[in-house]
C-alpha positions in Angstrom: -22.0 26.5 44.0 -19.8 27.8 46.9 -17.7 25.5 49.2 -19.3 24.8 52.6 -19.3 27.9 54.8 -18.8 30.3 51.9 -21.4 32.7 50.4 -22.2 32.4 46.7 -20.9 35.1 44.3 -23.5 36.4 41.9 -23.0 38.5 38.7 -25.1 39.5 35.7 -24.9 37.8 32.3 -26.9 37.4 29.1 -28.8 34.3 28.1 -28.9 33.5 24.4 -30.8 30.2 24.7 -33.2 28.7 27.2 -35.2 25.5 27.5 -36.6 23.4 30.3 -33.4 21.4 30.4 -30.8 24.2 30.5 -29.5 27.5 29.1 -26.6 29.0 27.2 -25.0 32.1 28.7 -22.5 34.7 27.5 -19.9 34.9 30.3 -16.8 37.0 30.8 -15.0 34.1 32.6 -14.5 30.6 31.4 -15.9 27.8 33.6 -14.6 24.2 33.0 -17.1 21.5 32.2 -18.6 20.0 35.4 -18.6 23.3 37.3 -21.9 23.7 39.2 -23.5 27.2 39.2 -26.4 28.7 41.0 -28.5 30.4 38.4 -31.0 33.2 39.4 -33.1 34.7 36.7 -36.4 36.4 36.0 -38.9 35.5 33.3 -41.6 37.9 32.3 -44.8 36.1 31.6 -48.2 37.5 30.8 -49.2 36.9 34.4 -46.2 38.8 35.8 -42.5 38.3 36.6 -41.3 34.9 37.9 -38.0 34.8 39.8 -36.3 31.4 39.4 -33.3 29.9 41.1 -31.9 26.6 39.9 -28.6 24.7 40.0 -26.9 24.0 36.7 -23.7 22.2 35.5 -21.5 23.5 32.8 -21.6 21.1 29.9 -19.2 22.9 27.5 -17.8 26.3 26.9 -16.2 28.0 23.9 -14.7 31.4 23.3 -16.3 34.1 21.1 -13.5 36.4 20.0 -15.9 38.8 18.3 -18.0 39.3 21.4 -15.0 38.9 23.8 -16.8 36.4 26.0 -17.4 32.7 26.5 -20.5 30.8 25.4 -21.3 28.5 28.3 -23.8 25.7 27.9 -25.4 24.7 31.2 -27.6 21.8 32.0 -30.1 22.2 34.9 -29.3 19.5 37.5 -31.5 20.8 40.4 -34.8 22.0 39.1 -38.3 20.9 40.1 -41.2 20.3 37.7 -42.9 23.6 38.5 -39.9 25.6 37.5 -39.5 23.6 34.3 -43.2 24.3 33.5 -42.6 28.1 34.0 -39.7 28.0 31.6 -41.7 26.0 29.1 -44.5 28.5 29.2 -42.1 31.3 28.7 -40.4 29.7 25.7 -43.8 28.9 24.2 -44.9 32.5 24.7 -41.8 33.8 23.0 -42.2 31.4 20.0 -45.8 32.5 19.6 -44.8 36.1 19.6 -42.2 35.5 16.9 -44.7 33.7 14.7 -47.1 36.6 14.9 -44.4 39.0 13.9 -43.3 37.0 10.9 
């Protein structure tokens, strides 16, 4: 989250875990615990794409030498119930797809 009067800086990353309470990202840069980030991401549901924007707080981070990145666990701290429901629907849809494939 930028300081007052400054514009946020956005960059692309990969998510490796997602739930209604947070997500884990693979980031090039290490962010210390407590850092607040604005997260913008798109989830593809059967009814179409849903663009979400939430604020999260870094809970922990650890390096991954093999992938040359940092795993960053983020807890959502500013998210409404509607956005949490969209995320839960997406996660349920992905779990259902995996079960059908196995």
